[in-house]
C-alpha angles and dihedrals in degrees: 000000000000111000091219096043093119099034117149125186110254097251093048092046091051091049093049092046090051091051091049094047091052097042097112096039091048090049091052093043091051092052090050092046093050092049088061089065095058116112112263098204093247114145117257092216119112119236089262092056098256124119116264118245118277125030115340093210108094092199091054091048090051092047092050091048092049093047096048102039111117095203092054093047094048095045093047090052092051093047092047091050092052092046092050091051092046091056088066095053130101126219093271092053091050092049091051093047091046095051098040104036111017104034093024090206099124142043116231089262092052093044089051090058092050091047091050096243135108127257100258096052089045092055090045092051093048093046090049090051093049089048091052091050091049090051092048090049091051095236091123134032128204 
């Protein structure tokens, strides 16, 4: 196996690690953000009785806002990329990712001990996972 098979340039690796670390908080923040777009039942009539400018259908306004919001689109793409990569992981990979990136309680060496593996395979597994996420995100190409 090629030692550099899962090599990522430093800036890309940092970006992917940041996305992975913040996966759960981004997922929760996105759900909260989207809930702010839901219609609130307030009338779309102006105080004088005329319809306010724009569409008078609050559901349509919400749908347009959700569909065209750059933050939502970007965050959904990142979350989907991470989820697609996670589907291809085994229990050891998930344990390593959980301890190193999500709980942030262990170094790779410490997580390797908990996952009953040695340091080199743990680094290789993590680098492979980061590489998969980067590919799913489209920040690298084979």
